N, CA, C and O of each residue as an XYZ file, in Angstrom:
596
protein
N      -5.433    102.879     63.180
C      -5.836    102.765     61.808
C      -4.654    103.031     60.932
O      -3.833    103.888     61.256
N      -4.532    102.314     59.808
C      -3.410    102.478     58.912
C      -3.631    103.560     57.868
O      -4.454    104.460     58.036
N      -2.893    103.449     56.819
C      -2.950    104.394     55.710
C      -4.285    104.387     54.995
O      -4.829    103.312     54.743
N      -4.836    105.546     54.658
C      -6.090    105.620     53.887
C      -5.675    105.785     52.424
O      -5.057    106.773     52.027
N      -6.056    104.742     51.627
C      -5.685    104.729     50.225
C      -6.976    104.888     49.354
O      -7.993    104.240     49.600
N      -6.889    105.736     48.382
C      -7.983    105.971     47.441
C      -7.612    105.331     46.126
O      -6.520    105.553     45.603
N      -8.546    104.512     45.574
C      -8.277    103.827     44.328
C      -9.449    104.164     43.377
O     -10.572    103.690     43.550
N      -9.129    105.029     42.333
C     -10.165    105.316     41.334
C     -10.405    104.085     40.425
O      -9.462    103.475     39.921
N     -11.665    103.750     40.240
C     -12.057    102.609     39.417
C     -12.891    103.073     38.232
O     -13.776    103.914     38.388
N     -12.617    102.533     37.048
C     -13.447    102.853     35.865
C     -13.864    101.585     35.146
O     -14.444    101.651     34.063
N     -13.578    100.434     35.729
C     -13.977     99.178     35.085
C     -12.881     98.598     34.173
O     -13.032     97.502     33.632
N     -11.821     99.318     34.016
C     -10.746     98.877     33.133
C      -9.839     97.869     33.885
O      -9.824     97.830     35.115
N      -9.112     97.084     33.136
C      -8.201     96.158     33.767
C      -7.091     96.908     34.543
O      -6.601     96.420     35.561
N      -6.708     98.089     34.050
C      -5.703     98.879     34.688
C      -6.163     99.383     36.059
O      -5.378     99.405     37.008
N      -7.439     99.789     36.166
C      -7.930    100.228     37.475
C      -8.064     99.045     38.446
O      -7.870     99.211     39.651
N      -8.389     97.867     37.935
C      -8.444     96.696     38.778
C      -7.052     96.278     39.220
O      -6.872     95.779     40.331
N      -6.072     96.481     38.358
C      -4.693     96.228     38.765
C      -4.253     97.166     39.875
O      -3.499     96.786     40.770
N      -4.740     98.407     39.798
C      -4.404     99.418     40.838
C      -5.012     98.945     42.173
O      -4.362     99.061     43.212
N      -6.238     98.418     42.161
C      -6.865     97.890     43.377
C      -6.083     96.728     43.894
O      -5.837     96.643     45.097
N      -5.682     95.828     43.036
C      -4.896     94.645     43.503
C      -3.622     95.092     44.138
O      -3.225     94.538     45.163
N      -2.954     96.081     43.570
C      -1.746     96.615     44.125
C      -1.999     97.229     45.525
O      -1.268     96.972     46.482
N      -3.055     98.041     45.597
C      -3.363     98.682     46.899
C      -3.610     97.654     47.963
O      -3.259     97.861     49.124
N      -4.218     96.535     47.582
C      -4.498     95.459     48.584
C      -3.274     94.794     49.089
O      -3.341     94.071     50.083
N      -2.104     95.006     48.429
C      -0.837     94.427     48.930
C      -0.148     95.308     49.918
O       0.815     94.891     50.562
N      -0.628     96.542     50.056
C       0.018     97.493     50.992
C      -0.453     97.103     52.376
O      -1.650     96.931     52.608
N       0.500     96.960     53.307
C       0.119     96.513     54.671
C      -0.600     97.649     55.429
O      -0.306     98.834     55.275
N      -1.553     97.207     56.248
C      -2.229     98.091     57.174
C      -2.888     99.283     56.515
O      -2.610    100.430     56.866
N      -3.784     99.006     55.533
C      -4.494    100.064     54.834
C      -6.018    100.009     55.021
O      -6.603     98.990     55.387
N      -6.606    101.155     54.749
C      -8.052    101.255     54.655
C      -8.285    101.759     53.223
O      -7.703    102.781     52.859
N      -9.081    101.116     52.415
C      -9.195    101.473     51.004
C     -10.593    102.055     50.769
O     -11.611    101.542     51.232
N     -10.570    103.131     50.037
C     -11.821    103.708     49.493
C     -11.666    103.652     47.996
O     -10.668    104.119     47.447
N     -12.658    103.077     47.332
C     -12.703    103.101     45.862
C     -13.618    104.170     45.445
O     -14.632    104.414     46.100
N     -13.293    104.842     44.345
C     -14.125    105.940     43.811
C     -14.289    105.747     42.328
O     -13.339    105.481     41.592
N     -15.526    105.893     41.919
C     -15.811    105.981     40.476
C     -16.474    107.303     40.223
O     -17.418    107.676     40.920
N     -15.983    108.027     39.217
C     -16.554    109.305     38.883
C     -17.330    109.165     37.548
O     -16.766    108.876     36.492
N     -18.639    109.385     37.662
C     -19.471    109.359     36.467
C     -19.255    110.710     35.740
O     -19.568    111.770     36.282
N     -18.737    110.652     34.550
C     -18.354    111.817     33.800
C     -19.353    112.124     32.671
O     -19.277    111.519     31.601
N     -20.270    113.042     32.898
C     -21.281    113.323     31.908
C     -20.698    114.005     30.601
O     -21.365    114.087     29.569
N     -19.463    114.465     30.714
C     -18.840    115.085     29.577
C     -18.135    114.089     28.652
O     -17.626    114.460     27.595
N     -18.115    112.806     29.073
C     -17.433    111.793     28.364
C     -18.337    111.000     27.401
O     -17.939    109.962     26.873
N     -19.553    111.507     27.187
C     -20.529    110.830     26.370
C     -21.039    111.823     25.324
O     -21.092    113.030     25.558
N     -21.407    111.287     24.187
C     -21.914    112.148     23.121
C     -23.306    112.646     23.500
O     -24.268    111.881     23.560
N     -23.383    113.966     23.755
C     -24.671    114.525     24.206
C     -25.723    114.559     23.113
O     -26.879    114.890     23.377
N     -25.333    114.217     21.871
C     -26.296    114.181     20.796
C     -26.918    112.815     20.602
O     -27.810    112.644     19.772
N     -26.440    111.821     21.381
C     -26.978    110.486     21.282
C     -28.433    110.464     21.735
O     -28.761    111.081     22.748
N     -29.288    109.792     21.037
C     -30.719    109.716     21.456
C     -30.853    109.185     22.865
O     -30.167    108.241     23.257
N     -31.757    109.809     23.634
C     -32.064    109.353     24.967
C     -31.259    110.053     26.044
O     -31.544    109.880     27.228
N     -30.259    110.840     25.666
C     -29.438    111.523     26.700
C     -29.830    112.986     26.934
O     -29.321    113.631     27.851
N     -30.723    113.495     26.113
C     -31.110    114.882     26.313
C     -32.290    115.001     27.279
O     -33.134    114.110     27.371
N     -32.323    116.085     27.969
C     -33.407    116.378     28.881
C     -33.582    117.874     28.947
O     -32.584    118.594     28.973
N     -34.800    118.380     28.974
C     -34.977    119.814     29.025
C     -34.626    120.410     30.375
O     -34.639    121.633     30.518
N     -34.315    119.597     31.364
C     -34.067    120.056     32.713
C     -32.577    119.960     33.088
O     -32.274    119.736     34.259
N     -31.669    120.115     32.174
C     -30.228    120.010     32.463
C     -29.763    121.175     33.361
O     -30.340    122.262     33.365
N     -28.694    120.889     34.116
C     -28.119    121.923     34.956
C     -27.161    122.804     34.151
O     -26.537    122.327     33.204
N     -27.040    124.056     34.510
C     -26.112    124.971     33.815
C     -24.740    124.427     33.858
O     -24.265    123.985     34.904
N     -24.078    124.450     32.714
C     -22.682    124.010     32.642
C     -22.528    122.486     32.529
O     -21.398    121.999     32.483
N     -23.589    121.748     32.486
C     -23.538    120.310     32.340
C     -24.476    119.833     31.261
O     -25.512    120.449     31.011
N     -24.112    118.721     30.610
C     -25.032    118.197     29.593
C     -26.323    117.830     30.258
O     -26.374    117.541     31.454
N     -27.379    117.845     29.458
C     -28.723    117.611     30.035
C     -29.153    116.182     29.791
O     -30.129    115.935     29.082
N     -28.427    115.233     30.379
C     -28.797    113.819     30.253
C     -30.005    113.525     31.122
O     -30.282    114.235     32.089
N     -30.706    112.490     30.771
C     -31.887    112.116     31.497
C     -31.507    111.508     32.860
O     -30.405    111.000     33.069
N     -32.486    111.592     33.765
C     -32.219    111.014     35.106
C     -31.967    109.532     35.025
O     -31.229    108.979     35.839
N     -32.590    108.862     34.021
C     -32.358    107.440     33.829
C     -30.910    107.137     33.460
O     -30.354    106.132     33.903
N     -30.286    108.014     32.639
C     -28.914    107.838     32.317
C     -28.031    107.892     33.513
O     -27.179    107.028     33.720
N     -28.245    108.955     34.337
C     -27.428    109.114     35.565
C     -27.611    107.899     36.482
O     -26.640    107.381     37.034
N     -28.845    107.454     36.639
C     -29.088    106.359     37.548
C     -28.427    105.068     37.040
O     -27.876    104.301     37.830
N     -28.482    104.829     35.722
C     -27.837    103.659     35.151
C     -26.304    103.685     35.380
O     -25.691    102.667     35.702
N     -25.726    104.858     35.206
C     -24.238    105.024     35.405
C     -23.929    104.778     36.885
O     -22.976    104.071     37.212
N     -24.718    105.350     37.763
C     -24.516    105.269     39.209
C     -24.633    103.768     39.634
O     -23.781    103.261     40.364
N     -25.659    103.103     39.182
C     -25.874    101.706     39.516
C     -24.756    100.823     38.996
O     -24.333     99.890     39.679
N     -24.265    101.109     37.776
C     -23.148    100.344     37.196
C     -21.884    100.486     38.064
O     -21.167     99.515     38.307
N     -21.631    101.730     38.525
C     -20.461    101.948     39.373
C     -20.594    101.179     40.677
O     -19.644    100.531     41.118
N     -21.764    101.246     41.295
C     -21.964    100.537     42.583
C     -21.816     99.035     42.395
O     -21.258     98.354     43.256
N     -22.312     98.512     41.274
C     -22.196     97.101     40.984
C     -20.730     96.678     40.819
O     -20.314     95.629     41.310
N     -19.959     97.515     40.119
C     -18.543     97.245     39.965
C     -17.867     97.236     41.345
O     -17.068     96.340     41.621
N     -18.157     98.180     42.192
C     -17.583     98.237     43.520
C     -17.900     97.001     44.293
O     -17.015     96.459     44.955
N     -19.136     96.516     44.245
C     -19.516     95.361     45.022
C     -18.806     94.081     44.488
O     -18.458     93.202     45.277
N     -18.595     93.977     43.177
C     -17.858     92.865     42.665
C     -16.433     92.864     43.193
O     -15.894     91.814     43.542
N     -15.822     94.045     43.250
C     -14.433     94.143     43.669
C     -14.245     94.118     45.146
O     -13.135     93.884     45.623
N     -15.327     94.360     45.912
C     -15.256     94.323     47.374
C     -14.816     92.947     47.873
O     -14.187     92.841     48.926
N     -15.142     91.899     47.124
C     -14.784     90.556     47.514
C     -13.238     90.407     47.660
O     -12.754     89.655     48.506
N     -12.508     91.125     46.834
C     -11.025     91.041     46.899
C     -10.556     91.601     48.231
O      -9.664     91.047     48.874
N     -11.180     92.729     48.644
C     -10.802     93.279     49.951
C     -11.242     92.426     51.072
O     -10.498     92.251     52.037
N     -12.448     91.870     50.996
C     -12.947     90.987     52.032
C     -12.060     89.743     52.248
O     -11.894     89.274     53.374
N     -11.505     89.231     51.165
C     -10.622     88.035     51.243
C      -9.379     88.371     52.078
O      -8.795     87.490     52.709
N      -8.996     89.597     52.076
C      -7.766     90.045     52.812
C      -8.075     90.784     54.088
O      -7.162     91.301     54.731
N      -9.343     90.853     54.478
C      -9.739     91.589     55.673
C      -9.289     93.056     55.646
O      -8.817     93.592     56.649
N      -9.444     93.689     54.486
C      -9.095     95.108     54.357
C     -10.325     95.954     54.375
O     -11.242     95.728     53.585
N     -10.377     96.945     55.273
C     -11.565     97.839     55.288
C     -11.775     98.480     53.947
O     -10.816     98.927     53.317
N     -13.019     98.537     53.490
C     -13.287     98.910     52.088
C     -14.525     99.795     52.054
O     -15.589     99.394     52.527
N     -14.396    100.995     51.497
C     -15.509    101.914     51.339
C     -15.705    102.227     49.867
O     -14.748    102.206     49.093
N     -16.935    102.514     49.477
C     -17.275    102.775     48.081
C     -17.889    104.152     47.926
O     -18.773    104.532     48.693
N     -17.417    104.911     46.923
C     -17.934    106.258     46.677
C     -18.125    106.457     45.154
O     -17.288    106.065     44.341
N     -19.252    107.077     44.818
C     -19.504    107.440     43.432
C     -19.731    108.954     43.396
O     -20.537    109.472     44.170
N     -19.060    109.641     42.543
C     -19.205    111.082     42.352
C     -19.555    111.395     40.939
O     -19.418    110.544     40.060
N     -20.009    112.606     40.694
C     -20.378    113.108     39.366
C     -19.516    114.278     38.997
O     -19.378    115.210     39.788
N     -18.912    114.263     37.787
C     -18.118    115.402     37.360
C     -16.859    115.005     36.646
O     -16.754    113.895     36.126
N     -15.892    115.912     36.617
C     -14.639    115.674     36.002
C     -13.823    114.669     36.843
O     -13.581    114.945     38.018
N     -13.401    113.549     36.310
C     -12.759    112.516     37.104
C     -11.532    112.990     37.893
O     -11.468    112.796     39.107
N     -10.560    113.608     37.216
C      -9.374    114.008     37.947
C      -9.664    115.030     39.031
O      -9.084    114.957     40.115
N     -10.510    115.938     38.774
C     -10.874    116.974     39.751
C     -11.610    116.312     40.980
O     -11.298    116.607     42.134
N     -12.551    115.451     40.693
C     -13.342    114.814     41.777
C     -12.422    113.905     42.619
O     -12.584    113.830     43.837
N     -11.485    113.235     41.994
C     -10.555    112.359     42.726
C      -9.748    113.173     43.723
O      -9.631    112.832     44.900
N      -9.191    114.275     43.198
C      -8.333    115.116     44.047
C      -9.127    115.817     45.152
O      -8.663    115.884     46.290
N     -10.296    116.332     44.841
C     -11.143    116.981     45.817
C     -11.542    116.004     46.928
O     -11.477    116.334     48.112
N     -11.952    114.802     46.530
C     -12.295    113.774     47.514
C     -11.086    113.432     48.407
O     -11.221    113.345     49.627
N      -9.943    113.247     47.814
C      -8.772    112.901     48.561
C      -8.418    113.979     49.574
O      -8.077    113.678     50.717
N      -8.499    115.228     49.153
C      -8.178    116.341     50.108
C      -9.175    116.412     51.248
O      -8.806    116.620     52.404
N     -10.449    116.236     50.906
C     -11.512    116.431     51.936
C     -11.636    115.231     52.891
O     -12.257    115.338     53.949
N     -11.049    114.104     52.515
C     -11.245    112.891     53.327
C      -9.955    112.298     53.903
O      -9.884    111.105     54.196
N      -8.939    113.152     54.058
C      -7.685    112.717     54.648
C      -7.087    111.465     54.019
O      -6.650    110.559     54.729
N      -7.067    111.412     52.725
C      -6.480    110.322     51.993
C      -4.960    110.544     52.043
O      -4.477    111.650     51.801
N      -4.206    109.462     52.366
C      -2.782    109.529     52.450
C      -2.064    109.178     51.124
O      -0.926    109.579     50.877
N      -2.783    108.415     50.296
C      -2.114    107.787     49.120
C      -3.202    107.515     48.059
O      -4.273    107.007     48.392
N      -2.937    107.844     46.822
C      -3.818    107.510     45.726
C      -3.109    106.469     44.860
O      -1.951    106.654     44.486
N      -3.786    105.402     44.551
C      -3.210    104.365     43.679
C      -4.144    104.320     42.463
O      -5.309    103.933     42.559
N      -3.600    104.721     41.342
C      -4.423    104.856     40.114
C      -3.826    103.979     39.007
O      -2.607    103.840     38.901
N      -4.688    103.402     38.200
C      -4.214    102.603     37.074
C      -4.078    103.499     35.865
O      -4.705    104.555     35.775
N      -3.266    103.069     34.958
C      -3.117    103.770     33.649
C      -3.485    102.857     32.505
O      -3.465    101.634     32.639
N      -3.807    103.430     31.431
C      -4.151    102.614     30.282
C      -2.859    102.288     29.495
O      -1.832    102.956     29.614
N      -2.977    101.253     28.713
C      -1.848    100.843     27.882
C      -1.681    101.849     26.696
O      -2.472    102.781     26.555
N      -0.698    101.651     25.900
C      -0.369    102.589     24.849
C      -1.253    102.442     23.611
O      -0.980    103.085     22.598
N      -2.309    101.614     23.657
C      -3.137    101.413     22.526
C      -3.998    102.621     22.153
O      -4.289    102.814     20.972
N      -4.405    103.422     23.102
C      -5.248    104.593     22.857
C      -4.327    105.799     22.768
O      -3.556    106.094     23.681
N      -4.437    106.505     21.598
C      -3.539    107.601     21.320
C      -3.641    108.737     22.371
O      -2.658    109.437     22.615
N      -4.803    108.915     22.978
C      -4.996    109.967     23.977
C      -4.345    109.632     25.296
O      -4.205    110.504     26.154
N      -3.938    108.372     25.481
C      -3.396    107.930     26.725
C      -2.021    107.301     26.523
O      -1.669    106.341     27.209
N      -1.257    107.830     25.599
C       0.015    107.177     25.220
C       0.984    107.114     26.409
O       1.619    106.082     26.628
N       1.099    108.168     27.153
C       2.136    108.170     28.252
C       1.580    107.520     29.502
O       2.013    106.427     29.864
N       0.648    108.148     30.161
C       0.102    107.628     31.424
C      -1.383    107.419     31.436
O      -1.894    106.615     32.216
N      -2.072    108.116     30.600
C      -3.547    108.215     30.696
C      -3.800    109.598     31.233
O      -3.171    110.032     32.197
N      -4.717    110.279     30.609
C      -4.917    111.657     30.980
C      -5.359    111.892     32.412
O      -4.954    112.879     33.026
N      -6.196    110.989     32.966
C      -6.656    111.149     34.339
C      -5.516    110.864     35.312
O      -5.281    111.625     36.250
N      -4.799    109.740     35.072
C      -3.654    109.388     35.894
C      -2.641    110.505     35.923
O      -2.125    110.861     36.982
N      -2.361    111.048     34.781
C      -1.392    112.137     34.672
C      -1.826    113.369     35.459
O      -1.043    113.941     36.217
N      -3.064    113.766     35.273
C      -3.536    114.959     36.025
C      -3.528    114.736     37.522
O      -3.155    115.628     38.284
N      -3.934    113.563     37.948
C      -3.933    113.264     39.391
C      -2.514    113.288     39.933
O      -2.260    113.856     40.995
N      -1.585    112.669     39.201
C      -0.192    112.625     39.649
C       0.395    114.053     39.756
O       1.150    114.347     40.683
N       0.055    114.896     38.839
C       0.600    116.259     38.840
C      -0.022    117.129     39.904
O       0.662    117.997     40.446
N      -1.259    116.943     40.223
C      -2.028    117.900     41.040
C      -2.280    117.463     42.466
O      -2.573    118.296     43.324
N      -2.175    116.188     42.734
C      -2.537    115.727     44.097
C      -1.400    116.071     45.098
O      -0.219    115.912     44.787
N      -1.769    116.525     46.250
C      -0.742    116.893     47.273
C      -0.200    115.670     48.055
O       0.734    115.783     48.849
N      -0.802    114.542     47.808
C      -0.329    113.326     48.548
C       0.371    112.397     47.555
O       0.399    112.662     46.353
N       0.945    111.289     48.086
C       1.611    110.322     47.268
C       0.641    109.708     46.240
O      -0.491    109.359     46.575
N       1.098    109.584     44.998
C       0.293    108.918     43.999
C       1.186    107.830     43.368
O       2.319    108.056     42.945
N       0.585    106.653     43.344
C       1.257    105.525     42.705
C       0.492    105.168     41.461
O      -0.721    104.964     41.513
N       1.188    105.088     40.330
C       0.546    104.752     39.058
C       0.902    103.291     38.732
O       2.076    102.930     38.666
N      -0.141    102.453     38.528
C       0.038    101.013     38.272
C      -0.313    100.736     36.858
O      -1.354    101.168     36.362
N       0.557    100.009     36.196
C       0.335     99.647     34.811
C      -0.251     98.284     34.762
O      -0.525     97.768     33.678
């Protein structure tokens, strides 16, 4: 078996570019991961509150979580075709929580050799240099991280 590469996907063109780059690496097994981040949404928006929230997490409804989960799985299935065209083994994972933390924890627990992450362009002021998630992953991951623009 070749190198195990983890590619975080968020639906952006930068994350898809990261997947395309990872697919050019010879002899790889690719796992794509999308992290549903409940802290990235306005918890005051109608329909997101629930009286049964977990401590330390916003109390979004089960329907919200399911919709986010389903959207991530749908994205992965659309992109699986790119891996299938190149006969690259492809696994799909969806996690809940802080994206940079979940990416690193997954990589450590699953013997990932290399993380290939996309960055956003300079249009968003919060992501002027690399993108906050890409930057955190690059600084904290113990394995090789490639950032694709």
